[in-house]
C-alpha positions as CSV (number, residue, x, y, z in Angstrom):
1,M,-0.2,0.3,0.1
2,S,1.5,3.5,-0.7
3,E,1.7,5.7,2.2
4,T,-1.2,8.5,2.4
5,P,0.4,12.2,1.5
6,A,1.3,14.4,4.6
7,A,-1.2,17.3,5.1
8,R,-0.8,20.3,2.9
9,F,-1.1,23.8,4.0
10,Y,-0.4,27.1,2.6
11,C,2.3,29.2,3.8
12,P,3.7,31.7,2.1
13,H,6.7,33.0,3.9
14,L,8.5,30.1,4.0
15,P,12.1,30.3,4.7
16,A,14.6,29.7,2.6
17,E,16.2,26.8,4.3
18,P,15.5,25.8,8.1
19,G,19.0,27.7,8.8
20,D,18.7,30.7,7.2
21,A,16.3,31.8,10.7
22,A,17.1,32.3,14.1
23,D,13.8,30.1,14.9
24,P,13.1,27.8,11.9
25,S,9.2,27.7,12.7
26,V,6.0,29.7,10.8
27,E,2.6,30.0,12.1
28,L,-0.3,28.8,9.9
29,D,-2.9,32.0,8.9
30,N,-5.9,31.6,11.0
31,E,-7.8,29.9,7.9
32,Q,-5.1,27.4,7.6
33,A,-4.6,26.6,11.6
34,R,-8.4,26.0,11.6
35,H,-8.4,23.4,9.0
36,A,-5.4,22.0,11.0
37,R,-7.3,21.5,14.2
38,R,-11.1,21.4,13.5
39,V,-11.1,19.1,10.1
40,L,-7.9,17.7,10.1
41,R,-7.8,17.1,13.9
42,L,-3.7,17.5,13.7
43,K,-1.9,16.9,17.1
44,P,1.4,18.3,18.0
45,G,3.8,15.8,16.2
46,D,2.0,15.6,13.4
47,R,3.8,15.6,9.5
48,V,2.7,18.1,7.5
49,E,3.8,19.8,4.3
50,L,4.1,23.4,3.4
51,F,4.7,25.6,0.3
52,D,4.4,29.1,-0.4
53,G,2.8,28.7,-4.2
54,A,5.5,29.8,-5.6
55,G,7.7,26.6,-6.2
56,R,8.7,26.0,-2.6
57,L,7.6,23.0,-0.4
58,A,8.6,22.2,3.0
59,R,8.6,19.1,5.1
60,A,7.5,20.3,8.6
61,T,6.1,19.0,12.2
62,L,2.9,20.6,13.4
63,D,3.1,22.1,17.2
64,V,-0.6,23.3,18.0
65,G,-0.9,25.3,21.1
66,A,-3.6,27.4,22.8
67,G,-2.2,30.7,20.6
68,G,-2.3,28.9,17.3
69,V,-0.7,26.4,15.0
70,R,3.1,26.9,14.4
71,C,4.9,24.4,12.0
72,R,8.5,23.4,12.6
73,V,10.3,23.6,9.3
74,E,12.9,21.0,8.9
75,H,14.0,20.8,5.1
76,V,12.9,23.0,2.0
77,E,12.7,21.8,-1.7
78,V,12.6,24.7,-4.4
79,H,10.8,23.4,-7.5
80,D,11.9,25.2,-10.8
81,R,8.6,26.0,-13.0
82,V,8.0,23.7,-16.2
83,G,6.3,25.1,-19.1
84,P,4.7,28.1,-20.1
85,V,2.8,30.7,-17.9
86,V,-1.1,30.6,-19.2
87,T,-3.2,33.3,-18.1
88,V,-7.2,33.5,-18.4
89,A,-8.5,36.7,-19.3
90,S,-12.4,36.5,-19.0
91,A,-15.5,37.7,-18.4
92,M,-16.9,37.1,-14.9
93,P,-19.8,34.8,-14.8
94,K,-22.1,35.7,-11.8
95,G,-22.2,34.5,-8.2
96,S,-20.4,31.5,-7.0
97,R,-19.8,30.3,-10.7
98,A,-17.1,32.7,-10.8
99,E,-15.4,30.8,-7.7
100,D,-16.1,27.3,-9.8
101,M,-14.2,28.7,-12.5
102,V,-11.7,29.8,-10.8
103,D,-11.1,26.6,-8.9
104,M,-11.2,24.2,-11.8
105,L,-8.8,26.9,-13.9
106,A,-6.6,26.3,-10.8
107,Q,-6.5,22.1,-11.0
108,L,-5.5,22.8,-14.6
109,G,-2.5,24.8,-13.6
110,V,-3.7,28.3,-14.8
111,D,-1.2,30.6,-13.8
112,R,-3.4,34.0,-14.1
113,V,-7.0,34.8,-14.2
114,L,-7.7,38.4,-15.1
115,P,-11.0,39.4,-14.8
116,L,-12.3,41.0,-17.9
117,R,-14.4,44.4,-18.2
118,T,-15.2,44.5,-22.0
119,Q,-18.7,46.2,-23.3
120,R,-21.2,43.7,-22.5
121,S,-19.8,42.6,-19.5
122,V,-21.8,42.6,-16.1
123,V,-19.6,41.2,-13.4
124,H,-16.8,43.2,-12.2
125,P,-15.8,41.7,-9.0
126,R,-14.6,44.5,-6.2
127,P,-12.4,43.3,-3.3
128,G,-14.1,41.3,-1.2
129,K,-15.1,39.3,-4.1
130,L,-11.3,38.8,-5.1
131,E,-10.3,37.6,-2.2
132,R,-13.1,35.1,-2.0
133,L,-11.4,33.9,-5.5
134,E,-8.3,33.8,-4.4
135,R,-8.5,31.8,-1.3
136,R,-10.9,29.1,-3.4
137,A,-7.3,29.5,-5.8
138,I,-4.9,28.6,-2.7
139,E,-7.6,25.5,-1.7
140,A,-7.3,24.1,-5.4
141,A,-3.7,24.6,-5.4
142,K,-3.7,22.6,-1.8
143,Q,-6.3,19.9,-3.3
144,S,-4.7,19.1,-6.9
145,R,-1.1,19.1,-4.5
146,R,-0.1,21.8,-6.9
147,L,2.9,24.0,-5.8
148,W,2.2,26.9,-7.6
149,V,-0.8,29.1,-6.8
150,T,-2.7,30.8,-9.5
151,R,-2.7,34.8,-9.0
152,V,-6.4,36.2,-9.6
153,E,-5.5,39.6,-10.3
154,P,-8.1,42.8,-10.1
155,T,-10.7,43.3,-13.3
156,R,-8.4,44.8,-16.5
157,D,-9.8,46.4,-19.3
158,L,-9.7,44.6,-22.4
159,A,-7.4,47.3,-24.3
160,D,-5.5,46.3,-21.5
161,V,-5.1,42.8,-21.6
162,L,-4.3,43.2,-25.6
163,G,-1.4,45.3,-24.7
164,E,0.7,42.5,-22.7
165,E,3.0,40.4,-24.4
166,A,2.4,36.7,-25.0
167,D,4.0,34.3,-27.6
168,V,0.2,32.7,-28.3
169,R,-2.6,34.6,-28.1
170,L,-5.8,33.0,-28.5
171,I,-9.4,33.9,-28.0
172,A,-12.6,31.4,-27.7
173,S,-14.7,31.8,-31.0
174,L,-17.8,30.2,-32.4
175,G,-16.7,31.6,-35.5
176,A,-16.3,30.5,-39.4
177,A,-12.2,31.4,-39.1
178,A,-12.0,29.3,-35.3
179,R,-9.9,26.4,-36.3
180,P,-8.3,23.7,-34.1
181,L,-5.5,24.6,-31.6
182,P,-2.2,23.5,-33.0
183,K,0.8,22.4,-30.8
184,I,2.3,25.3,-28.7
185,D,4.8,23.3,-27.1
186,Q,7.6,26.2,-27.6
187,A,5.6,29.1,-26.4
188,V,6.8,30.9,-22.9
189,R,3.7,32.8,-22.3
190,I,0.1,31.7,-23.4
191,T,-3.0,34.2,-23.3
192,V,-6.4,33.1,-23.7
193,L,-9.5,35.4,-24.1
194,I,-13.0,34.5,-22.9
195,G,-15.9,36.6,-23.7
196,P,-19.0,38.0,-22.0
197,E,-22.2,36.2,-22.8
198,G,-23.3,38.8,-24.5
199,G,-20.5,38.5,-27.1
200,W,-17.9,40.9,-28.3
201,T,-18.8,44.3,-30.0
202,R,-17.4,44.6,-33.3
203,E,-14.9,47.2,-32.1
204,E,-13.9,44.3,-29.6
205,E,-13.5,41.9,-32.4
206,E,-11.7,44.4,-34.4
207,A,-9.2,45.6,-31.5
208,V,-8.5,41.4,-30.5
209,R,-8.4,40.9,-34.6
210,T,-5.5,43.6,-35.0
211,A,-3.6,42.7,-31.3
212,G,-3.2,39.4,-33.2
213,Y,-5.5,37.0,-31.5
214,Q,-5.9,33.4,-32.9
215,P,-9.6,32.3,-33.2
216,V,-9.7,29.0,-31.6
217,S,-12.6,26.4,-31.8
218,L,-13.9,24.6,-28.3
219,G,-16.5,23.2,-30.0
220,A,-20.0,23.5,-32.0
221,H,-22.0,24.1,-29.0
222,V,-22.5,27.7,-27.4
223,M,-21.0,27.6,-23.5
224,R,-21.4,29.4,-20.5
225,I,-18.4,31.7,-19.8
226,E,-16.7,29.5,-16.5
227,T,-17.1,26.3,-19.2
228,A,-15.5,28.0,-21.7
229,A,-12.6,29.0,-19.9
230,V,-12.5,25.7,-18.5
231,A,-12.4,23.8,-21.8
232,A,-10.1,26.1,-23.4
233,A,-7.6,26.0,-20.5
234,A,-8.1,21.8,-20.7
235,I,-7.1,22.6,-24.6
236,V,-3.9,24.2,-24.1
237,G,-2.4,22.3,-21.6
238,S,-3.2,19.3,-23.9
239,R,-1.0,21.1,-26.6
240,M,2.0,21.6,-24.7
């Protein structure tokens, strides 16, 4: 039988190595500590893993006290990123659908989610909503045992996103010009655009074409925003 993986917790302030700090222990934030104590019911001395969301993974021992939960770091591994940086710039769906979308994109290995402001988009997340989306991305990284946390950035105008550098520029489309995605294994930066449920305006379509975005087919059917975003991320991942 394979050994059960140690419980993993998000800790953005890991030491580079245990010997680099006078105290080689770190404290979990309230949410992570509550999960350790009340959900997993871990005890002092239990082995855990900590990750900082940027490639570092630590083996540690848990110490549960009245004042909080601390972990004594014993070893830190540094993992390099593998593959291109994938950005999904998308109009946002309503309610909990946005959180589900971020969760699934994080599991698929998307690096950045950019909520997109377009002429027909109706949801523009405020700071409180963005914090909830970020927490969902962290939980998805823990669940999928991914060392890199998907960044959920503030809402961006379409023009700002079109101005960003990318080796591969893709836009999900049902138009006649849309084609299956070719192999993109040499790309360094990939950006995928997902439009609002009301569609793009003519001016936006022209701006996207001028910026060099390639229309990509996700299939024959009209999809909800979150479905299209996840389908596009899965297709991109399969072609890298």
